[in-house]
C-alpha positions as CSV (number, residue, x, y, z in Angstrom):
1,X,66.4,3.5,-33.5
2,X,66.9,6.3,-35.8
3,X,67.0,10.0,-34.6
4,X,63.5,11.6,-34.5
5,X,61.7,8.2,-34.4
6,X,58.5,8.6,-32.2
7,X,57.6,4.9,-32.2
8,X,58.5,4.4,-28.5
9,X,56.0,7.3,-27.4
10,X,52.5,6.5,-26.4
11,X,49.5,8.1,-28.0
12,X,49.0,10.3,-25.0
13,X,52.6,11.7,-25.3
14,X,52.0,12.4,-28.9
15,X,48.8,14.3,-28.2
16,X,50.6,16.3,-25.5
17,X,53.3,17.2,-28.0
18,X,50.7,18.4,-30.5
19,X,48.9,20.5,-28.0
20,X,52.2,22.2,-26.9
21,X,53.2,22.7,-30.4
22,X,49.9,24.4,-31.4
23,X,50.5,26.7,-28.4
24,X,53.9,27.8,-29.5
25,X,52.7,28.4,-32.9
26,X,49.9,30.7,-31.5
27,X,52.6,32.7,-29.9
28,X,54.3,33.2,-33.2
29,X,57.1,30.7,-33.3
30,X,57.9,28.9,-36.6
31,X,56.6,25.3,-37.0
32,X,59.9,23.6,-36.8
33,X,60.9,25.5,-33.7
34,X,57.5,24.8,-32.1
35,X,57.7,21.1,-32.7
36,X,61.3,20.9,-31.3
37,X,60.2,22.8,-28.1
38,X,57.1,20.7,-27.8
39,X,58.9,17.4,-27.9
40,X,61.6,18.8,-25.6
41,X,58.8,19.7,-23.2
42,X,57.3,16.2,-23.4
43,X,60.7,14.7,-22.8
44,X,61.3,16.8,-19.9
45,X,57.9,16.0,-18.2
46,X,57.7,12.2,-19.0
47,X,61.5,11.3,-19.2
48,X,61.3,10.0,-22.7
49,X,59.2,7.3,-24.5
50,X,57.0,5.2,-22.3
51,X,56.3,2.3,-24.7
52,X,60.0,0.9,-24.9
53,X,62.1,4.1,-24.1
54,X,63.7,5.7,-21.1
55,X,60.4,7.1,-19.7
56,X,59.0,3.7,-18.5
57,X,58.5,3.7,-14.7
58,X,59.0,7.4,-14.2
59,X,56.5,9.8,-12.7
60,X,55.3,12.8,-14.8
61,X,57.1,16.0,-13.9
62,X,54.6,18.8,-14.2
63,X,56.9,21.7,-13.6
64,X,57.6,22.6,-17.3
65,X,53.9,22.8,-17.8
66,X,53.4,25.0,-14.8
67,X,56.2,27.3,-16.2
68,X,54.4,27.6,-19.5
69,X,51.3,28.3,-17.7
70,X,53.0,31.0,-15.7
71,X,54.3,32.5,-18.8
72,X,51.0,32.3,-20.8
73,X,49.3,33.7,-17.7
74,X,51.5,36.6,-17.6
75,X,51.1,37.1,-21.3
76,X,47.3,37.0,-21.0
77,X,47.4,39.5,-18.1
78,X,49.3,41.9,-20.2
79,X,46.6,42.1,-22.8
80,X,44.2,45.0,-22.7
81,X,40.9,44.8,-21.0
82,X,38.9,45.0,-24.2
83,X,40.8,41.9,-25.6
84,X,40.2,39.9,-22.4
85,X,36.4,41.0,-22.4
86,X,36.0,40.0,-26.0
87,X,37.5,36.5,-25.4
88,X,35.5,35.9,-22.2
89,X,32.2,36.8,-24.1
90,X,33.3,34.6,-27.1
91,X,34.0,31.8,-24.5
92,X,30.5,32.3,-22.8
93,X,28.8,32.1,-26.2
94,X,30.7,28.9,-27.1
95,X,29.7,27.2,-23.8
96,X,26.0,28.2,-24.2
97,X,25.9,26.8,-27.7
98,X,27.6,23.5,-26.8
99,X,25.2,23.1,-23.7
100,X,22.1,23.6,-26.1
101,X,23.5,21.0,-28.5
102,X,24.3,18.5,-25.8
103,X,20.9,18.8,-24.4
104,X,19.1,18.2,-27.7
105,X,21.4,15.3,-28.4
106,X,20.6,13.7,-24.9
107,X,16.8,14.2,-25.4
108,X,17.0,12.5,-28.9
109,X,19.0,9.7,-27.4
110,X,16.5,9.2,-24.5
111,X,13.5,9.2,-26.9
112,X,14.9,6.8,-29.4
113,X,15.8,3.9,-27.1
114,X,12.4,4.2,-25.2
115,X,10.5,3.8,-28.6
116,X,12.8,1.0,-29.8
117,X,12.5,-0.8,-26.4
118,X,8.6,-0.5,-26.6
119,X,8.5,-1.9,-30.1
120,X,10.7,-4.8,-29.1
121,X,8.6,-5.5,-26.1
122,X,5.4,-5.6,-28.2
123,X,6.9,-7.9,-30.8
124,X,8.3,-10.2,-27.9
125,X,4.9,-10.2,-26.3
126,X,3.2,-11.1,-29.5
127,X,5.7,-13.9,-30.2
128,X,5.7,-15.3,-26.7
129,X,2.3,-17.0,-26.7
130,X,3.0,-18.6,-30.2
131,X,6.4,-19.8,-29.1
132,X,5.1,-21.4,-25.8
133,X,2.2,-23.1,-27.7
134,X,4.7,-24.5,-30.1
135,X,7.1,-25.7,-27.3
136,X,4.1,-27.4,-25.5
137,X,2.9,-29.0,-28.6
138,X,6.3,-30.2,-29.4
139,X,6.7,-31.6,-25.7
140,X,3.4,-33.4,-26.1
141,X,4.3,-34.8,-29.5
142,X,7.6,-36.1,-28.1
143,X,5.9,-37.4,-25.0
144,X,3.3,-39.2,-27.0
145,X,5.9,-40.9,-29.2
146,X,7.8,-42.3,-26.1
147,X,7.5,-46.0,-25.0
148,X,6.1,-44.9,-21.7
149,X,3.3,-42.8,-23.4
150,X,2.3,-45.9,-25.5
151,X,2.1,-48.2,-22.7
152,X,-0.1,-45.7,-20.7
153,X,-2.3,-45.4,-23.7
154,X,-2.7,-49.0,-24.1
155,X,-3.7,-49.5,-20.5
156,X,-6.3,-46.7,-20.8
157,X,-7.8,-48.4,-23.7
158,X,-8.0,-51.8,-22.0
159,X,-9.6,-50.3,-19.0
160,X,-12.3,-48.5,-21.2
161,X,-13.1,-51.8,-23.0
162,X,-13.4,-53.7,-19.7
163,X,-15.9,-50.9,-18.4
164,X,-17.9,-51.2,-21.6
165,X,-18.1,-55.0,-21.2
166,X,-19.2,-54.7,-17.6
167,X,-21.8,-52.2,-18.4
168,X,-23.2,-54.4,-21.3
169,X,-23.4,-57.4,-19.0
170,X,-25.3,-55.5,-16.2
171,X,-27.8,-54.1,-18.8
172,X,-28.4,-57.6,-20.2
173,X,-28.9,-59.1,-16.7
174,X,-31.5,-56.4,-15.9
175,X,-33.4,-56.9,-19.0
176,X,-33.7,-60.7,-18.7
177,X,-35.1,-60.4,-15.0
178,X,-38.8,-61.5,-14.8
179,X,-41.2,-58.7,-14.8
180,X,-44.4,-58.5,-12.8
181,X,-47.3,-59.4,-15.1
182,X,-50.2,-57.0,-15.5
183,X,-53.1,-57.7,-13.1
184,X,-51.1,-59.7,-10.6
185,X,-51.8,-58.9,-6.9
186,X,-49.6,-56.3,-5.4
187,X,-47.8,-57.0,-2.1
188,X,-48.3,-55.1,0.9
189,X,-51.1,-53.8,2.9
190,X,-52.7,-51.7,0.4
191,X,-53.0,-54.8,-2.0
192,X,-54.5,-56.9,0.7
193,X,-57.1,-54.4,1.4
194,X,-58.0,-53.8,-2.2
195,X,-58.4,-57.7,-2.6
196,X,-60.6,-58.0,0.5
197,X,-62.9,-55.2,-0.6
198,X,-63.4,-56.6,-4.1
199,X,-64.2,-60.1,-2.6
200,X,-66.8,-58.6,-0.2
201,X,-68.4,-56.7,-3.2
202,X,-68.5,-59.9,-5.2
203,X,-70.3,-61.8,-2.5
204,X,-72.9,-59.0,-1.8
205,X,-73.8,-59.1,-5.5
206,X,-74.2,-62.8,-5.5
207,X,-76.5,-62.7,-2.4
208,X,-78.6,-59.9,-4.0
209,X,-79.1,-62.1,-7.1
210,X,-80.1,-65.2,-5.2
211,X,-82.7,-63.3,-3.1
212,X,-84.2,-62.0,-6.3
């Protein structure tokens, strides 16, 4: 592997080196010196490249970062109070701005999916009955075309024809039965009484005519 090749370092190690380099450059070091120190710090902390280098399987040593933090803190403490106050105000304004932007993004993200979900639910509800009707019709059609369905239909047709024949036979038998002719004597007590009364009336009329 050629000297200076960083292919064995992970993306995390590369990001660490970039951040450390930026910090050195802010302190006034030249770019090359800042890069050299940054990679030296990363190697000291991780032991080398973790992809295929000597840093595999080694724990991260945070002592160099702590040392830099102590130096940076001492330098920050040495600044005048006005500079520290200005930096604090700027940081507070940045946090407030970021919080407002994040809240607006969250509100928009909450509203958008809800409306989309409602539209999707409405369209699904509209499509559902049609789909169900189509499925049931398809099932019925498939069932009607099956051999079992054909046999069942044939049985039902035969049963209907037999019922119709029986009904016609019954009606014909009822129509051909002899009916009681008009004027025939009625059976029962009431009929007997009527006949007796009419006979008596006829006999009385005949007697009256003979006497006259």
